[in-house]
N, C-alpha and C positions, 0 to 999 in steps of 0.2 A: 476740370478736376485737379486738385492739388497733388503734388508729388507724393506726399505721405499717404494720401488716400489711394493713389494708384498702386503703391507698394502693398498696402493692406489688402487691396482687392486681389492682387496676385496670390497672396497667402490664402485668402478665403476661397479662391477658385482653384487652388492647387496648380497654378500655372507657373512652374519654375522657369519655363522658356521666356515668358514675358517679364518675369522678375529679373532674370539675368540680362535681358535686353535693356531694361531700365537702368540697371547697375552699370552696364557697359556704356550706355549713353552718357551717364554722369562722368565716367572716366574720360571718354572721348572729348567731352565738352570742356575738359580742363579741371573738372571738380574731382580730382583724385582723392581729396579729403573733404567730403561734404560736411555740413554741420553735424553736430553730435545727434540731433534729433533724427535726421535722415538716416544716418548710420545705424541708429537704434532700430528704425523701422526695417532696414535691410537685414540686420542681424536677426530680428524676430522672424522675418519672412523665411530666411534660410533655415532657421531652427524649426519652425512649424512644418516646413516641407521636408524635414529630416536630412537636410544637407548640412550636417553639423561641421564638416571640414571647411566648407565655405564660410560658415559663421565664425569659426575660429580664426581663419585667415583674415577676415574682415576685422575682427576684434584686435588681432595683433598689429594691424596697420593703422588703427585709430589713434590719433594724437591726443584726443580728448575723450575721456570715458567718465561717465557719471554712474549714479546708483542704478538707473534703468539698464544701462549697458551690462553691468555686472550681473544684475538679477536675471536678465534675459538669457545670458550664457549659462549661468548656474542652473536655472530652471530647465533649459534645453538638455543639458547633460543629465540632470536628474530624471527627467521624463523619458529619456531614451535609454536609461539603464546604465549610463556611464557614471556610476555613483562616486568612484574615486576621483575622477576628473572634476565632478561637481564640487566635491568637498575641497579639492585643491584650489579651485577658483575662489571658493568662499574664504579660505585662509589668505590667499593673495590679496583679495579685496580689502580685508581688514588690516593685514600686517604690512603689505607693500604700498597700497594706495591710500590707506587710512580712511576708507569709505565706511560709513555706518550703515549696517543693514536695516531694511524695513521689514514689515510683516511678510511680504511676498518672498523676500530673500530667505527669511527664516523658514518659511514653509517648504521652499525648494530644498534647502540644506537638510532639514529634518527628514524630508521624504527620502533623500539620498541615503541618510543613515539607516532609515527603516529598510530600504531595499537590500542593503548588505549586512543588516543586523549589527551595525557598528554602535553598540550600546555606549561605550566610553565617549566616542565623539558626540553622540547625541546628547549625553548628559552635560558635556562641556558647553554645547550650544544652549541647552536649557538653562544652565547656570548663568551664561551671559545674558539671556533674556531676563532672568530673575533679577540680575544686578542692574541692568540698564533701562528696563522698561517699567513704567509705572502701571500702565494698564495693558494687559495682554489681550490681543485680538482673539475672537472666537475661533477663527480659522487656524491660528497658531496653536491654540489649545487642542483643537481637534487633531491636528497633525502630530502633536506630542502624544496624545492618547493612542493614536494609531501606531506611532513609533515604538512606544513602550510595549504595546500589545504584541507587535511583530517580533520584538526582542525577547518575549517571554516574561517580561517584568510586569505582570498584571497588577500588582499592588501599586506600583508607580503610576500605571495608567489610571487606576481608580482614584488615586490622590489628585491627579491633574483634573480628572472629570469632576470630582467633588468641588473643585475651586471655580468651575465655570458658572458665572452668574446667570447668563441667559442660555439655557441648554436648548440646542436645536436638534432636529432629527439627525443631522450629521454627527453630532456629539454622541447621541445614543447609539447610532450605527457603529461608531468607532469603538466605544467601550464594550458593546456587545460582542463585536468581532474580536476584541482583545481576549475576552473570556473564552470565546469559542476556540480561538487558536491555541489556547493553553489547556483545552479539554474541560474547562469548568462550565459545562453547558447549563447546569441547573441555575447557577448565579446569573448567567446570561439571560435565561428565561425570566428570572426575578426582575432584572432591570428592564426587560421588555414590558412586563406587566406594569411596572412603575411608569414607563413612558406612556402607556395607554391611559393610566389614571391621570397623568399630567396633561392629557389632551394632545399628545404628539400624534400627528397623522402618519399612518403607515404608508411608506413609499416603496418603490421596487427594491431599494437597497436594504431597507430594514426587513422587508418580507423575505428577500433572498437569504439574509443572515440567519433568520429564525428557522427557515426551511432547512438550512445547512445543519443547524443544531438538531432539529428533529430527525434528519437523516443520520447523523452521527449516533443518536440515541435509539434509532430504529423505532421511533414513536409515531406510528401512523395516525393515531387518533388526534393527537395534538396538532400534527402537521395539517390535517384536514380542517381543523378548527381555524388555524391560521390562514389557510387558503380561503375559507369562507369570509374571514375578516378582510382579506385583501380584496375580495370581490365587492364587499360592502363599501370599502373605501375607494373603489374604482381604480385599483392599481393597474397600470398599463402592462399588458402581457408582452413586454419586449423580450429580446433574445436572452438577456441576463436572467429574467424571471423564468422563462421557459426552460433554460438549462438547469436552474436550481430546482424546478419542479420535477424534471426528468430524473435528476440525481437523487432527489428525495424519495420518489417512488421506487427507484431501482435499489437504493440502500435498504428500503423497507420490504424488499423482495416482492414488490407488486409490479412486475415487469409489464403486465398488460396495461395498467394505468400509466406507466411511463411511456409506453407506445402511443396511448391515446393523447397524452400531452404533446408528444412529438408530432403526431399527425395533425393536431389542431393548430399547430404553430404556422404562422405565415412565412413561408420560405425559411425554414430553420437553417441557421448558419453552422459552420464547422464545429463550433463549441457544443451545440445541441446534439449533433450527430455523435460527437466524441463521448458525450455523457451517456447516451443510449448504448453505444458500443461498449463503454466501460462497465455499464450495468449488466449487460449480457455476460461479459467475461467474469465479473464477480459472482454471478449466479450460476456459473458453470455452463452457460449457453455459448460456448466458443464458436460452434458452427454458425449460429445465428449472427454473432458478432462479425464473423468473416463475411457473411452475405451482406450485412449492412455496410461494411467497408466497401464492398464491390459496388453497391448502389450509390454510395457517396462519390466514388470515382466516376460512375456513369452520369451523375448529376452535374459533372463539370466542376466540382468543388476541389480545392487543394487541401489535402490533409495537413494538420498541424503536427508538431512534435508529440503532443499528447495523444493524438489519434494513432500515430505509428506505434507508440509505446503500448497502447491498449490492445491493438490488433496483434502485435507480437506476443502479448500475453495470451491471446486466444489461440494462436498457432502453437504456443508452448504447451498450453493445457490440453490441446487436442493431439499433441505429439505429431504434428504435421510438419516434418522437417522440410519437405519440398516446397510447400507454400511459404514457410518462413524464410527460406533461402531466396525465393523470388521477391518477397517483400524487402529483404535486405538489399537486393539489387535495385529495387525502386527507390529505397531510401538514399542509396549512393547516387543514383541518377538525378534525384530531385535536390541533392545538396544538403540533406538533413543529417548526414553522417558527422558533420562538424559539431552538431549539438551534443554536448555531453550527456544530456538527458536521454536522447535517442540512442546513442552508442551504449549507454548503460542497459537499455532495454534489449538491444541486440545481443550484448554480452550475456545477459540473463537468459535469453531465449536459447542460445547454444548450450549454456550450462544445464538448463532443464532437459535438453536433448541428450545429455551426457557427452556432448562434443566439446570436451574441456580444451582440446587443442585449439579449436576455433575460438573459444572464449578467450583464451590467453592471447591469441593473435589479435583479436579485436582490442583487447586491453592494451597491448603494446603499441597498436597503431593510433590510439587516442592521443590527441594533443594535450588534453587536460584531464586529469583524474580527480575524482572527489571521493568522499567516503562511501557513496552509493556504489561506485565502480569497484572498490575493494570488497565491499560487502557481497556484491553479486558474485565475484570471483571466489571468495571464501565459501559462500553458501553452496555454490556449484560443486566445489571439492567435497564439502561435507556430505551433501546429498548423494554424491557418487561413491561415497565410502573412501575417498582419498584424504584421510585425516592428516597424514604427514605433510602433504602439499598445502593443506589448509593452514596448518600451523606455521609453515614457512611464509605464507602470504600474510598472515597476521603479524609476524615479526617484521616483515618488510614494510607493512603499512605503518607500524609504529616508528620504524627507523626513518621513514620519509616524512614524519611529522604530522600524520593524519590522526585526528582524535577519534576514538571509537564512539559509536552511538548505540542506541538500543539494539539495533539489528546485528551489530558487530558482536556484542556480548551474547546475543541469542545464539549466534553461530558458535561462539566459544563454548557455551554450555552444551550445545549439541555434540561438539567434539568430546567433551568430558563425559557425556552420557554414552557415546558410542564406544569409547576405548575400553572400559570405563576408567576415568581418572578422577576419583572423588576428591583427592587432596588438592589437585590443580583447580578443580571446580570450587572448592572452599576458598582457596586463595583469591580466585577471580571474584567471588562473591564479596570477600572482604575489601578488595580493591574498589568495587562498585560503591560499597557503603562509605568508605573513607573519602573517595574522590567526588562521587556524583550523587550518592543517595538515591540510586535509581531502582532499588529492588522492589519498590512499590509500583513501578511502571508496569503496565499490563503485559507489554512485549517481553521485558526482562523477567518479570515475575512468572510468566508462562514457561519460559525456557528454564528458569531456576527450578520450578516445580518438577518439570519433566526430567531434568538432570538428576536431582536428588532421588526421584522415584525410580528411575532406571538403574541407579547405583544401589538401590535397596535401602536408602536412608529415608524411609517413609515418614518418620516423625519430623525430620527437617523439611521434607516436601510439604507436609501439612502446615507447618509453621509459616512458611512462605505463602502458601495458598490462603491461609486465614487472614494475613495482614493486607492482602491486596484489596484496595478500596473498590475496584471494579474488576470483574472477572469475565474474560471472553470465553468462547467455546473451547479454545485450545487449553486454557487453564483447567477447565472441568474435565476435558478428555484426558489430560496428563494425569490428573489425580485418580480418575476412574481406572485408567490403564495401569497405573502404578500399583494400586491395591490389587487389581485382578492378576497381574503378572506374579505377584508375590503371595498368592493364595489367600488374600484377605477379601473374600468375595462379599461378605456382609457389609463391610465398610464401603466397598465400591458401589453397592446398590444404594446405600444410604446417601452417598454423594450424588448419585444419579437422581434420586428423589428430590434432594435439595436443589439441584440444577433446574428441574422442571418447576419447582416452586418459585424460583427466581426468574422465571419466564424465558429461560434460554432454550432455544430449539436444538435438539440433538441432531447429529449427522451420522453418516455410515460408520465413521471411526468410533463414535460414542458407543454404538451398539455392538461393535466387536468386543469392547471392554465389558459391557453389560452382560452379554451372552457368555463370555469367558468366566465372569464372576459367578454366574449361575452354575456353570460347569464345576467350579471349585467347591461350591456348597451342595452340589447334587440336586439343584432345584429345577427339575425338568419342566413341571407345569408353569412355573414362573418364567422360565426361558421361552416357552411357547407363547406365553402372554406377551412378553416383550417383543418377540419376533412378529407377532400379529400387529402389535402397536406400531412397530417400525414401518410395516408396509401399508397398513390401513389408515393409521392416524397421521403419520409423518410423510407418507408417500415415498419412502426410500426403497429403491430397488435392491434386493438382497445380492450381496457379493459372495464369492466363493468362501471367504472367511466366515461369513454369517452361517452359511449352510454347514460348514465344517464344525462349527461350535455346536449346533443342534444335533448333528449326526454323532459327534463324540459323546454328547450327553445321553442320547438314546443308547449308544453302545455300552456306556458305563452302567446303565440301568439294566443291561442284559436284553434290551429290546431291539435286536438287530433287524428283525422284520419290519418294525415300525420305522427304523432308520432308513431302510431301503425304500419303503413306501413314501417317506418324506422326500427323499431325493427324486423319486419318479414323479412327485406331484408338481414339480417345477418344470416349466418349459425350457427347452434347450438342453445341451449336454453339460453335466457336472464336470468340474475339473478333477485332476488326479489327486489333489489335496483332499477333496471330499471323499473320493473312493478309498484313499489310503486310511482315512479315519474309520470308514466302515470296515476295511480289512483288519485294522488293529482291533476293532471291537469284536469281529468274528473270531480272531485268534484268541482273545480273552474268553469268549463265550463258547468256544468249540463249535462254531457254526461253519462246517466244512463247505457245504454247497454254496452258501452265499459268499464265503471267502474266495472260492474259485472264481465266482462271477465278478466280484470286486477287483480281483487281480487281473482278470481278462480286460476289464474296462481300463485299468491303469496301463497295461501293456499296449492297448490300442492307441493310447495317447502318447506314451513314452516307452518304447520297447526296451530301452536300456535303463529303466528305473531299478537300480540295484537294491535299495531298501525294501521295495515291494517284493522282489524275488527272494530275498533273504527271509522276509516275514512269511511268505507262502511256503518256503522250504521248511521253516520251523513248524508251521501248521501241519504239513504232511508228516513230519517226524513225530509230532505229538500224537498223530492218528495212526502211527506205525505203518505208514505208507512209504516204505523205504525206497521202492523203485522210483516213485515220483520225486522224492527228495534227491535221490542220486541224479535224476534227469536234470533237475534245476541246477544243481551244483556243477554238473558237467557243462551245461549250457553257459553258465556264468564264466567257467574257465575258458571255453571256446571264444567267448566275446571279450575276454580279459576284463570282466566286470569285478570290481572290488568294493566292498563296503567302506565308506569313508570313516576314518578313525576319529572318534570323538575327542575333544580337547576342552580344557577349562582355563579360565584366567587365574584361578587360584591354585 
């Protein structure tokens, strides 16, 4: 067997020991500088076996280098994620050695640009290709389409795609992914249909891309049709396809079908496990996600950074601080704390637990910060009501040169809505329009709508809402809640009807706004209809807020007995907010006996509830029961209970 063949065999069998032995033999035999072909084989072997440092040392000692040498090193750095080093090698090859790149060199360099979203560098390489190459290889064009798509320049990706003479399946996958990554799913579907008409055979990559689009659009019907098409074409159910299928069903809220796809997979890998765990977290099944993670560990699989991030989300949603701390310890033990992605998830977990001190400690211990790190810290402060600290972190983020993204602006608008600070909110809105044009983005649009609504500027909120090309549930909820909070119940109910017509499924927050709106317009029967719809049609378990809305509405109508019966019709104990609503209704309607019972229920939950004692005292006074009034007042003095003074921003 020839020497070159021996070295290639070492690479194919992942035998670094034998590869090093051959290299050592060459050095001992006096061939410290073998011919360039042998050196190229050694360099390729070290690169394929991920010994990039050995490859670089060998490269530095080579007296003669050719195009293959440079391409091997550039490709190795690009494939291993060292994009900057890959591009530096590409520059050195052209400027220092004067070597002209070939198609493989261009593909490696363009892929490096795509990995770090280096749009300017990629355009420079594209310009060189355009100037020096008469005919551009299909692989180069495909890499250019992929590069522009990852950089968000979908128009450029489409222009390159349209110039390809012989369009392959890879070309279609590249351009479809470009549209998917930019959120233009409908156009991606149109190109997919065009590929079918052109006779392109569906493979696992094309199938996975389209399933991803169906998942993003929550379009179960189209996704199933694509699945049938994949079966027809005999697409292999590899790990990539299984993961895409699990993710699709989970995003479409069909968790049972996602579980079926997972169970039918032959030895699902960590990516498939992570997709199912992530689906459970997204659908509020945090406990199930935690159990799946425990099963993954029992199966002997090593979690990935995405797995840890998903499970931390489950612990955060379940408010399970002890389990999350144990998971943090496991992350440190397994060496994943060095991953910025994982550290961001840990930081976010502690922020959700209102452990801002721990969040800040994690932030300070991180070697590298990114925009997500800052966003998690800022959002944690906002959600905990620490607006001043949030503003300080925003200022520090800008001072350190980090550019804000959608979620940064979302937190800023939350601060403006909480304070409230409408002028600052308007200035931030203008900044977005001038610099980024992001107000039509669904994340920013939702936050803007919510900010204007909470500040009482409902017309501005409606303008932002109307211009959004796509509206998520948060947008609809913000508009409904805004109208409800400011007494415009009819408009709130109209928005709710429009939401249902657009196929958006309401959640528990939606119905708080809807039931509050019914309260503002005194629509008792409509409120009961919506309440039944919430439980029977949408399967939402009523919260204390929902019960309080209905009880308040009964009380306003003077039907305190029906309000009491409504409370008793639900299993479990009602909270003090519900009983306080009943107590207020009894005070208005002079229902002394029921008022005494409601007050007793409140005091059994919270003996020091001052507003309830004041309210009961006033009810006794209205009934000329002065002894009882005096008794309550004396009891409050003994317990040093004092009604909180009201205050206003105006």
